[in-house]
C-alpha positions in Angstrom: -64.5 28.9 -20.6 -65.6 28.7 -17.0 -64.4 26.2 -14.4 -66.8 23.6 -13.4 -67.9 24.2 -9.8 -68.5 20.5 -9.3 -64.9 19.5 -10.3 -62.8 18.4 -7.4 -59.0 18.9 -7.0 -56.4 19.2 -4.4 -56.1 22.3 -2.4 -52.7 24.0 -1.9 -52.7 23.0 1.8 -53.2 19.3 0.8 -50.3 19.5 -1.7 -48.0 21.1 0.9 -48.8 18.4 3.4 -48.0 15.6 0.9 -44.7 17.3 0.0 -43.8 17.6 3.8 -44.6 13.9 4.3 -42.4 12.9 1.3 -39.6 15.0 2.6 -39.8 13.4 6.1 -39.7 9.9 4.5 -36.7 10.9 2.5 -34.9 12.3 5.5 -35.4 9.0 7.3 -34.6 6.7 4.4 -31.4 8.3 2.9 -29.2 7.9 6.0 -30.3 4.3 6.3 -29.3 3.6 2.7 -25.9 5.3 3.2 -25.1 3.3 6.3 -26.0 0.1 4.4 -23.5 1.0 1.7 -20.7 1.6 4.3 -21.5 -1.7 5.9 -21.3 -3.4 2.5 -17.9 -1.9 1.9 -16.6 -3.1 5.3 -18.0 -6.6 4.6 -16.3 -6.7 1.2 -13.0 -5.7 2.8 -13.3 -8.4 5.4 -14.0 -10.9 2.7 -11.0 -9.8 0.7 -8.7 -10.0 3.7 -10.0 -13.5 4.4 -9.3 -14.6 0.8 -5.8 -13.1 0.9 -5.0 -14.6 4.3 -6.2 -18.1 3.2 -4.1 -17.9 0.0 -1.0 -16.9 2.0 -1.6 -19.7 4.4 -2.1 -22.3 1.6 1.1 -21.0 -0.1 3.0 -21.4 3.2 1.7 -24.9 3.8 2.8 -26.0 0.3 6.2 -24.2 0.5 7.5 -25.6 3.8 6.3 -22.7 5.9 7.8 -20.0 3.7 5.4 -17.2 2.8 5.4 -15.3 -0.5 8.0 -12.5 -0.8 6.6 -9.0 -0.8 8.5 -8.1 -4.0 7.0 -11.0 -5.9 3.8 -11.4 -3.9 1.3 -11.1 -6.8 3.3 -13.5 -9.1 3.7 -16.1 -6.4 0.0 -16.2 -5.6 -1.4 -15.9 -9.1 0.9 -18.2 -11.0 2.3 -21.7 -10.7 5.3 -22.1 -8.4 8.2 -24.4 -7.5 9.0 -25.2 -3.9 11.7 -22.4 -3.9 9.0 -19.8 -4.9 10.0 -19.3 -8.5 7.0 -18.8 -10.8 5.7 -19.9 -14.2 2.6 -19.0 -16.2 2.1 -22.7 -17.1 1.8 -25.7 -14.9 4.2 -28.6 -15.4 6.2 -31.1 -13.3 8.6 -28.4 -12.3 5.9 -25.9 -11.2 3.2 -28.1 -9.4 1.9 -25.5 -6.8 -0.7 -22.8 -7.1 -2.2 -20.6 -8.3 -3.8 -19.5 -5.1 -5.6 -16.4 -6.4 -7.0 -15.3 -9.7 -5.9 -11.7 -8.9 -5.0 -9.6 -5.9 -8.2 -7.8 -4.9 -8.3 -4.1 -5.0 -8.6 -2.3 -1.6 -12.1 -1.0 -1.2 -11.7 1.7 1.5 -9.6 4.6 2.5 -7.2 6.9 0.6 -5.6 4.0 -1.1 -8.9 2.5 -2.4 -8.4 0.8 -5.7 -4.8 -0.2 -5.0 -3.7 -3.8 -5.4 0.0 -3.3 -4.7 1.9 -4.7 -1.7 4.1 -2.8 0.7 6.4 -4.8 3.0 6.3 -4.1 6.7 8.4 -5.8 9.4 5.9 -5.6 12.3 2.2 -5.0 12.8 1.6 -1.8 10.7 1.1 1.6 12.1 -0.3 4.8 10.6 3.3 5.7 9.6 3.3 2.6 7.3 0.3 3.9 5.4 1.1 4.6 1.7 -1.6 5.7 -0.7 0.3 4.1 -3.7 -0.5 0.5 -2.5 -3.5 -1.4 -1.3 -2.1 -3.8 1.2 0.6 -3.9 3.9 2.3 -7.3 4.2 4.8 -8.9 6.6 6.5 -11.7 4.6 8.1 -13.2 7.8 4.8 -13.8 9.6 2.5 -14.0 6.5 0.1 -11.3 8.0 -1.6 -8.9 5.6 -3.5 -5.8 6.4 -5.6 -3.2 4.6 -3.7 0.0 3.9 -6.5 2.1 5.5 -5.4 5.1 7.5 -8.7 5.1 9.4 -8.3 1.6 10.7 -4.8 0.2 10.0 -5.2 -2.9 12.2 -8.0 -4.7 10.3 
């Protein structure tokens, strides 16, 4: 069988030009998408910090200015509490406060990403306080909580 001389197709040059154009578009689009993902992670972290800080402040307001203890942080914020900070899974007349959170959110950035644990600090945290086994650094005296992120500890 012979090729039809009237049939039209794409030449090799036309195909190469299309491939180059698609490559250029991909080179422009992929970095933009990856920057968007990083921005979304930072926004999620900011939102988690706001939720945690609001829960801590509400706890402090209902417990005469006392903040949750680092050792019992999760229980005090996710269960019902007495004025002295003791916890219960059920609400009754003895445990009228809380819960302030459904769960402690997982850290979304850094080497400790995925961590929900709390590490007590006594001042504003520094890089020396970073610990990959926990998600959050918390000062129970001031009620300040920070992301355990070695790239930006002061968030």
